[in-house]
BAFI-3210 file (N, C-alpha, C; in Angstrom, 3 decimals, decimal comma, padded with zeros to 6 digits):
// residues 166
n [1|2|3|4|5|6|7|8|9|10|11|12|13|14|15|16|17|18|19|20|21|22|23|24|25|26|27|28|29|30|31|32|33|34|35|36|37|38|39|40|41|42|43|44|45|46|47|48|49|50|51|52|53|54|55|56|57|58|59|60|61|62|63|64|65|66|67|68|69|70|71|72|73|74|75|76|77|78|79|80|81|82|83|84|85|86|87|88|89|90|91|92|93|94|95|96|97|98|99|100|101|102|103|104|105|106|107|108|109|110|111|112|113|114|115|116|117|118|119|120|121|122|123|124|125|126|127|128|129|130|131|132|133|134|135|136|137|138|139|140|141|142|143|144|145|146|147|148|149|150|151|152|153|154|155|156|157|158|159|160|161|162|163|164|165|166]
n.u [038,306|037,065|035,139|034,530|033,177|031,824|029,759|028,156|025,708|023,953|021,284|019,112|017,815|014,293|011,292|009,683|011,232|012,682|010,611|010,119|012,024|011,735|009,562|009,922|011,879|010,511|008,511|009,597|010,595|008,517|007,350|009,799|010,165|007,540|008,194|010,305|009,093|007,486|006,465|008,478|010,188|013,381|015,221|013,257|012,389|014,828|015,265|013,012|013,401|015,799|014,721|013,083|014,949|016,995|015,037|013,908|016,408|016,716|014,776|015,022|017,544|017,397|016,445|018,534|019,907|021,336|022,363|024,127|025,065|026,697|028,381|029,076|030,807|028,781|026,224|023,776|023,614|021,967|022,101|020,173|021,542|021,256|021,224|024,432|024,402|022,529|022,290|019,906|019,610|018,040|017,702|018,562|020,210|020,334|022,279|022,248|019,533|018,423|015,580|015,654|017,059|017,904|018,038|015,939|013,279|010,032|008,115|008,966|009,274|006,572|004,969|006,168|005,808|003,026|002,630|001,341|002,697|004,952|007,488|008,129|011,345|012,874|015,760|016,909|019,180|017,250|014,274|013,911|016,862|018,931|020,951|019,596|018,730|016,905|016,016|014,632|013,622|014,413|013,160|013,503|011,403|009,621|008,752|010,540|011,559|014,397|015,144|017,560|020,580|023,024|026,662|029,449|031,001|029,407|027,207|028,641|029,528|026,578|025,763|028,012|027,357|024,374|024,853|025,513|023,385|021,060]
n.v [-025,188|-024,352|-022,263|-019,869|-017,628|-016,331|-014,573|-013,015|-011,340|-009,152|-009,274|-006,462|-005,414|-004,907|-002,911|-004,589|-006,746|-005,745|-005,394|-008,117|-008,512|-007,280|-007,736|-010,989|-010,514|-009,080|-010,862|-013,324|-012,334|-011,828|-014,220|-015,358|-013,356|-013,943|-016,790|-016,987|-016,228|-018,244|-020,414|-023,677|-026,621|-026,252|-027,150|-027,798|-025,082|-023,780|-025,309|-024,765|-022,005|-022,132|-023,023|-021,460|-018,907|-020,350|-020,597|-017,925|-016,888|-018,209|-017,435|-014,482|-014,251|-015,469|-013,652|-012,504|-012,783|-013,778|-013,568|-016,255|-015,530|-017,851|-018,633|-021,032|-021,941|-021,895|-021,565|-020,820|-020,824|-020,035|-018,968|-019,033|-018,324|-018,619|-016,643|-017,493|-020,006|-022,187|-022,999|-022,903|-024,306|-022,201|-021,819|-023,117|-021,473|-022,281|-020,202|-019,959|-020,451|-018,063|-015,615|-012,786|-010,194|-007,713|-004,465|-003,766|-001,959|-000,633|-001,030|-003,656|-005,154|-005,820|-006,707|-009,359|-009,914|-010,657|-012,142|-015,366|-018,021|-017,309|-018,617|-016,701|-015,883|-014,313|-012,781|-010,546|-007,699|-005,342|-004,400|-001,574|-001,495|000,352|-001,083|-003,469|-005,719|-008,085|-011,534|-013,489|-017,039|-020,128|-023,144|-026,763|-027,253|-024,971|-021,423|-019,152|-016,124|-014,202|-012,084|-009,757|-008,781|-008,532|-008,202|-006,899|-008,318|-010,632|-009,906|-009,347|-011,568|-013,067|-011,117|-011,961|-014,289|-013,885|-013,300|-015,845|-017,643|-019,770]
n.w [-009,508|-006,407|-005,454|-002,639|-000,442|002,454|004,647|007,468|008,951|011,395|012,678|013,628|016,429|017,514|018,526|019,510|020,304|022,382|023,603|024,433|025,540|027,996|029,108|029,559|031,436|033,640|034,277|034,901|037,485|038,757|039,319|040,956|042,828|044,635|045,238|047,295|049,512|049,926|052,128|051,565|050,785|050,528|048,996|046,470|046,034|045,289|042,619|041,329|041,258|039,248|037,046|036,318|035,738|033,862|031,551|031,564|030,500|028,105|026,683|026,364|025,134|022,485|021,187|020,045|017,142|013,682|010,571|007,823|005,536|002,744|000,031|-002,526|-005,142|-006,481|-005,656|-002,894|000,504|002,709|006,742|009,910|012,826|015,593|018,805|018,939|019,056|018,101|015,363|012,061|008,687|006,381|003,545|000,719|-002,282|-005,488|-007,298|-010,311|-010,711|-010,889|-010,731|-010,978|-009,576|-006,977|-005,612|-002,764|-002,838|-001,871|-004,450|-005,387|-003,429|-002,716|-005,160|-005,043|-002,498|-002,093|-003,510|-003,642|-004,496|-004,008|-001,653|000,981|002,661|005,182|006,115|006,290|007,855|009,074|008,367|007,203|005,693|004,124|002,205|001,885|000,173|-002,340|-003,985|-006,581|-007,287|-008,172|-007,290|-006,744|-004,549|-005,800|-005,972|-004,886|-002,656|-001,512|000,890|002,367|003,411|001,534|001,514|-000,412|-001,370|-001,797|-003,237|-005,905|-006,810|-006,530|-008,900|-011,136|-011,310|-012,671|-015,105|-016,551|-015,770|-016,259]
ca.u [038,607|036,346|034,702|033,948|032,477|031,205|029,152|027,293|024,682|023,490|019,708|019,051|016,650|013,039|011,096|009,088|012,232|012,704|009,263|009,849|013,061|011,267|008,360|010,379|012,688|009,362|007,433|010,659|011,141|007,491|007,226|010,784|009,418|006,683|009,083|011,043|008,399|006,883|007,605|008,331|011,184|014,506|015,162|012,494|012,530|016,216|014,942|012,045|014,101|016,808|013,804|012,857|015,718|016,655|013,797|013,952|018,003|016,775|013,448|016,003|018,940|016,251|016,297|020,193|019,972|022,420|022,099|024,811|025,026|027,913|028,233|030,462|030,600|026,839|025,170|024,421|022,874|021,400|021,434|020,361|021,593|020,480|022,407|025,391|024,626|022,217|022,111|019,585|019,251|017,502|017,395|019,840|019,653|021,426|022,396|022,174|018,256|017,637|015,035|015,192|018,054|017,606|017,558|014,846|011,975|008,695|007,185|009,557|008,976|005,634|004,939|006,642|005,341|001,937|001,980|000,764|003,234|006,341|007,904|008,995|012,396|013,109|017,336|017,950|019,360|016,506|013,467|013,847|017,989|019,227|021,312|019,044|018,258|016,089|016,657|013,746|014,631|013,406|013,718|012,762|009,887|008,670|009,632|010,568|012,070|015,109|015,160|018,607|021,427|024,704|028,048|029,980|031,612|028,281|026,697|029,608|029,032|025,614|025,597|028,642|026,574|023,262|025,443|025,761|022,422|020,335]
ca.v [-024,410|-024,056|-020,447|-019,992|-016,352|-016,123|-013,244|-012,818|-009,847|-009,404|-008,724|-005,403|-005,381|-004,373|-003,018|-005,869|-007,948|-005,131|-005,859|-009,410|-009,344|-006,949|-008,653|-012,058|-010,614|-008,843|-012,375|-014,433|-011,575|-011,765|-015,532|-015,771|-013,155|-014,705|-017,919|-016,499|-016,183|-019,190|-022,063|-025,155|-027,610|-025,457|-027,801|-027,585|-023,941|-023,758|-026,113|-023,773|-020,575|-022,222|-023,323|-019,963|-018,490|-020,496|-020,477|-016,697|-016,615|-018,782|-016,393|-013,184|-014,614|-015,927|-012,229|-012,339|-013,367|-013,656|-014,618|-016,028|-016,315|-018,254|-018,986|-022,233|-021,997|-021,066|-022,109|-019,961|-021,090|-019,181|-019,994|-018,801|-018,348|-017,647|-016,711|-018,028|-021,362|-023,051|-022,953|-023,522|-023,711|-021,608|-022,504|-023,256|-021,480|-022,203|-019,093|-020,191|-020,793|-016,835|-015,102|-011,467|-009,661|-006,098|-003,301|-003,796|-000,600|-000,524|-001,726|-004,679|-006,040|-005,718|-007,817|-010,587|-010,418|-010,397|-012,846|-016,953|-018,884|-017,664|-018,816|-015,878|-016,403|-013,149|-013,145|-008,984|-006,766|-005,082|-003,941|-000,777|-000,684|000,924|-001,957|-004,489|-006,799|-009,247|-012,410|-014,704|-017,769|-021,851|-024,605|-028,070|-026,976|-023,758|-020,484|-018,117|-014,688|-014,104|-010,755|-010,319|-007,830|-008,911|-007,696|-006,596|-009,702|-011,275|-008,810|-009,628|-013,292|-012,899|-010,328|-012,651|-015,869|-013,734|-013,324|-017,156|-018,349|-020,669]
ca.w [-008,281|-005,408|-004,498|-001,293|000,315|003,534|005,147|008,743|009,201|012,856|012,773|014,237|017,159|016,679|019,751|019,685|020,738|023,315|024,868|024,236|026,923|029,425|029,898|030,313|033,084|034,537|034,760|035,987|038,272|039,562|039,703|041,587|043,779|045,625|045,363|048,054|050,872|050,338|052,936|051,341|050,919|049,862|047,194|045,752|045,841|044,085|041,409|040,487|040,995|038,329|036,363|035,875|035,232|032,871|030,822|030,876|029,665|026,963|025,665|026,297|024,209|021,341|020,051|019,409|015,646|013,004|009,209|007,613|003,887|002,087|-001,329|-002,561|-006,324|-007,740|-004,540|-001,575|001,646|003,630|007,661|010,815|014,069|017,122|020,278|018,863|019,602|017,181|013,522|011,297|007,123|005,924|002,179|-000,389|-003,527|-007,089|-008,188|-011,864|-010,962|-009,878|-012,024|-010,538|-008,286|-007,383|-004,551|-002,299|-002,625|-002,130|-005,397|-005,807|-002,549|-002,666|-006,107|-004,963|-001,094|-002,255|-004,673|-002,943|-005,174|-003,898|-000,676|001,640|002,876|005,412|006,130|006,301|009,054|009,235|007,276|006,282|005,379|002,467|002,263|001,664|-001,615|-002,898|-005,072|-006,704|-007,641|-008,604|-006,596|-006,865|-003,879|-006,038|-006,050|-003,720|-003,000|-000,415|001,296|002,335|003,448|001,499|001,584|-001,351|-002,680|-001,863|-004,733|-006,730|-006,892|-007,673|-010,840|-012,207|-011,889|-013,084|-016,375|-017,207|-015,726|-017,432]
c.u [037,451|036,394|034,303|034,181|031,575|030,915|028,001|026,748|024,013|022,124|019,452|017,748|015,631|012,456|010,477|009,916|012,126|011,763|009,604|011,213|012,714|009,958|008,807|010,730|011,558|008,896|008,562|010,859|009,547|006,715|008,305|010,415|008,674|007,741|009,721|010,508|007,472|007,311|006,986|009,962|012,297|015,077|014,596|012,280|013,366|016,039|013,971|012,654|014,867|015,896|013,831|013,704|016,512|016,205|014,016|015,248|017,847|015,837|014,753|017,048|018,257|016,523|017,910|020,334|020,573|022,102|023,355|024,914|026,981|027,591|029,495|029,557|028,651|026,079|025,822|023,797|022,926|020,854|021,500|020,818|021,622|021,118|023,513|025,899|024,100|022,103|021,289|019,254|017,709|016,670|019,006|019,491|020,587|021,278|021,653|020,348|017,668|016,982|015,620|016,246|018,166|017,623|016,653|013,899|011,267|007,728|007,889|008,802|007,304|004,271|005,055|005,976|003,945|001,336|002,237|001,885|004,711|006,618|008,683|010,214|013,406|014,669|017,866|018,224|018,291|015,925|013,658|015,663|018,008|020,258|020,602|018,485|017,013|016,468|015,272|014,235|013,302|014,254|013,137|011,385|009,047|009,677|009,910|011,476|012,507|015,193|016,263|019,353|022,827|025,420|028,565|030,087|030,754|027,275|027,245|029,349|028,134|025,302|026,625|028,087|025,195|023,680|025,229|024,643|021,844|018,873]
c.v [-024,054|-022,826|-020,616|-018,825|-016,529|-014,803|-013,309|-011,563|-010,563|-008,646|-007,469|-005,717|-004,777|-003,827|-003,789|-007,014|-007,214|-005,743|-006,795|-009,962|-008,712|-007,340|-010,160|-011,681|-009,748|-009,911|-012,791|-013,502|-011,590|-013,353|-015,764|-015,249|-013,727|-015,918|-017,524|-016,336|-016,983|-020,418|-023,156|-025,311|-026,632|-026,053|-027,519|-026,099|-022,987|-024,165|-025,076|-022,374|-020,607|-022,370|-022,106|-018,656|-018,655|-020,600|-018,814|-016,754|-017,233|-018,059|-014,994|-013,622|-015,122|-014,646|-011,890|-013,352|-012,841|-014,357|-014,723|-016,780|-017,108|-019,121|-019,876|-022,246|-021,363|-021,763|-021,369|-020,468|-019,935|-019,895|-018,747|-018,813|-017,625|-017,496|-017,277|-019,634|-022,222|-022,347|-023,586|-023,263|-023,410|-022,416|-022,236|-022,785|-021,494|-021,133|-018,804|-020,271|-019,356|-016,288|-013,781|-011,272|-007,898|-005,648|-003,725|-002,081|-001,280|-001,434|-003,323|-005,539|-006,335|-006,526|-008,526|-011,193|-011,054|-011,353|-014,682|-017,735|-018,389|-017,597|-017,466|-016,093|-014,629|-013,244|-011,606|-009,027|-006,305|-004,693|-002,837|-000,211|-000,599|-000,022|-003,830|-005,093|-008,069|-010,477|-013,709|-015,758|-019,011|-022,354|-025,876|-028,048|-026,054|-022,491|-019,564|-017,090|-014,795|-012,549|-010,882|-008,783|-008,355|-008,458|-007,662|-007,374|-010,649|-010,787|-009,345|-010,910|-013,073|-011,972|-010,902|-013,576|-015,180|-014,061|-014,646|-018,063|-019,296|-021,505]
c.w [-007,711|-005,141|-003,603|-000,722|001,394|004,245|006,315|008,381|010,478|012,338|013,730|016,005|017,445|018,564|020,433|020,420|022,257|024,124|024,946|025,762|028,126|029,981|030,235|031,872|033,886|035,260|035,151|036,935|039,366|040,011|040,734|043,184|045,247|046,207|047,207|049,315|050,630|051,257|052,074|050,765|049,686|048,938|046,157|044,604|045,104|042,918|040,768|040,354|039,335|037,193|035,297|035,646|034,015|031,590|030,492|030,309|028,036|026,111|025,660|024,984|022,571|020,575|019,520|018,227|014,425|011,590|008,559|006,100|003,438|000,807|-001,800|-003,737|-006,727|-006,546|-003,131|-000,248|002,364|005,564|008,687|012,022|015,168|018,660|020,470|019,149|018,559|016,148|012,563|009,611|006,943|004,599|001,726|-001,825|-004,700|-007,784|-009,572|-012,002|-010,655|-011,223|-011,760|-009,471|-008,206|-005,605|-003,890|-002,227|-002,537|-003,218|-005,526|-004,779|-002,461|-003,915|-005,692|-003,177|-001,425|-002,977|-003,934|-003,436|-004,687|-002,145|-000,036|002,620|003,286|006,151|006,381|008,264|009,779|008,351|006,429|005,722|004,424|001,504|001,366|000,075|-001,583|-003,978|-005,334|-007,439|-007,954|-008,273|-006,893|-005,910|-004,302|-006,340|-005,041|-003,485|-001,203|-000,321|002,093|002,351|003,212|001,601|000,229|-002,278|-002,702|-003,346|-005,681|-007,548|-007,518|-008,837|-011,704|-012,217|-012,421|-014,603|-017,692|-016,951|-016,856|-017,125]
res [m|n|e|y|i|e|y|i|v|e|k|k|k|s|m|k|d|v|f|k|c|a|f|t|v|g|f|a|f|l|f|i|w|p|l|l|f|i|p|m|y|p|m|l|k|t|v|l|i|v|g|i|v|y|g|a|s|k|i|v|g|s|v|n|v|e|f|e|y|i|i|t|d|n|e|m|d|i|d|k|i|v|n|k|k|s|r|k|r|l|v|t|v|n|l|r|r|t|e|e|y|g|k|c|n|g|e|a|e|k|r|y|l|n|n|s|e|y|r|v|i|e|a|r|s|d|r|g|g|k|n|n|s|y|l|t|y|k|s|d|e|g|k|g|i|l|l|f|t|p|g|e|k|i|e|e|k|i|n|e|t|m|k|y|r|f]
***
């Protein structure tokens, strides 16, 4: 029987994201304002303004990030969803090939983040969250560490699978 668990977590906006949005809107305004007063063909002016507004909306929308964790049987897929429109698969982890799983604390993170043989996948809601976990795994590409914010059902499935790993 196939088991399917899905969990979506929204990335909290950092100050860097807020500044990115503010600067984008500010620069868009700085480019559009002079265009209103420069004498040129109205059609060209309209195309430039629409292009600037479109580009700014794409940049502002890029800070809306969600991570989707999907477990099907013993495989966990991590997808990054940007602005609820584009989806990118970050990693697929075979839960039976995991090495270590636990809650994030400064010691565990530093041990793996400073190790160059581990590929780091960061898919958590925020850096200082109390529900953040880490999972180290082996794959065909090498070793990796996944930093994520799992839900209760995801945690149960990982713990259950860790008992029977090989």
